[in-house]
N, C-alpha and C positions, 0 to 999 in steps of 0.2 A: 545402216544396220541397226544403230541404236534406236532410230525412230521406229523401225519395224518391231523390235522387241518391246518398246514402250507401248506401241499401238495394241499389240497382242495381249500384253499384260493388262492394259486398261480394259479391253474387251472381255477378258476372262473374269476380271474383278466385277465388272458390271453384270455379266451373266450369273456369277455366284450370288451377287446381291439380289437380283430379281428372283432367283430360285429360292433363296432363303426367305425373302419377303412374302412370296407366294405360299410357301410352306407354313410360315408363322401365322399368316392370315387365315388359312384354313383351320389350323389348330385353334386359333382364338375364336373363330366362328363356331366351332363344335363346342368349345368351352362355354361360350355365351349361350348357345342353344340349350346345353345341359343345365346351366345355372337359371335360365329363365323358365324352364319347364318344371323345375323342382320347387314345390311350394316351400315357403320359409316358415319356420315356427320357432317360438321361443319357449324354452322349457323353464318352468318355475319349480324350484326345489324348496322343500320345507327346511327351516333352520334346524341345525343339529341340536341346539340347546332347547330344553323344554320350556314351554311358555310359563312365565311367572304367574303365580296365583295371588289373587288379591282377596282380601276379606270382604264378605258381603254383609253389609249392615242393614240393608232393607230388601224386601222381596223385589224380584225383578218382574216387571210387566212384560208380557209377550206382546209384540207388535204384530199386526197382520202382515203376511208375506207381501213383498212388493209386487205390484202388478207387472206382468211381463210386457215390456214395451214392444210394440211392433215396429219394424223397420219400414222404410219407405219403398222397399223393393220386394218383388215376389221371389221366392227361393228358386234356384235353378242356375244354369249356366247359359249365358246370352252372348252371342257372337255379334261383334260390332262390324260395321262396314269397313272395307279397306280404305285406307287414306294415303295419299301420295306424300312422301317425305323427301323428295328430290333425289336422294341416294337410293331410294327403294320405297317399298310399301310397308306401312304399319297396319296390322290388324290384331285386335285383341279380343279375348273372351272374358267377360266379367262373370265371376262366380259369386252368387248371392247365397248367404246362409244366415238364417235367423232374421231375414229382412234387411240384412247389411251386406255391403261389398266386403267379401272376406278374402278374395284372391283375384289376381288378374293373370291370365295365361297369354303369352305372346305367340300368336299363330303365324305372323309374318313380321319381319323387321329388316332394316337394311343391313346386309352383311356380304356385299359383293366385293368391296375393296377393303384395304387395310384401314383406311380412314373411316369408312362406315362401320366396320367392326369395332373400332375404338370408340366411336360415338355411341353406338348401341350398348357396348359394355359399360360405359360410364352413365349414360342418361337413363336408360330403361329401368334399371332397378330403383333409381331415385324417383322417377315419375310413378312407378308402381306403388312404392311406399307412401308417397305423398297422397296419391289418389285414395288409397285404402284409409289413411288417416282422415282425409277430408270427406270421405264417402261421396266423392263427386269427381267429375272430370275437370272441374275448375281448379287446375293446379298451376304452379309457377313454371314458366319456361326455363329449361336448363341452359345455361350459358354455353354457347358453342354447339348446341343441338337444337336450334330454333325450329327448323323444319320437322325434325323427329318429334319434338315436344308437341307441335301443333297437330301433327298426324295422329299422335297418341291420344291427345284430347278429343279429336274428331271421332276416332274409332270407339273410344271408351264411351263418349257421350251417346253414340248411336246404340251401343250395347245397353247402357243404363236406361235409355228411353224405352227399350223393349221390355226392361225388367220392372218398370213402374208398376206398383200395385194399386 
């Protein structure tokens, strides 16, 4: 009788664990999707103190305005080729503004299992930030997300190749 009760309680605990894990994976996947689709921006606010004034002892020469530098890419949104990441497919769209890579949208990313959700949640924002800073697909591999990082690089490189001006 004790064995039967122990077996039934073990089965119920396992079923509860599976249901909870499946529910948290779906919620985390939706959270990732929302976070990856929303462009990030940094707000810069002016200081509240007025700027100090300095005495001018000599006339100020006006300099010619700086030449507007052209970026290496044509403006627009360019979709990269899908790339296999073992746990799923990674596909990105590169947003080019002012000739520079300004945003990366994730069209596909691994999100089928709890592990792939976790890897995507950690690695993809890091890869996105580094690629925008580098203005290139040549970014460091994220430890623990080697396949996802490689697929990200491949998809982004194909998008940037289409954007070359």
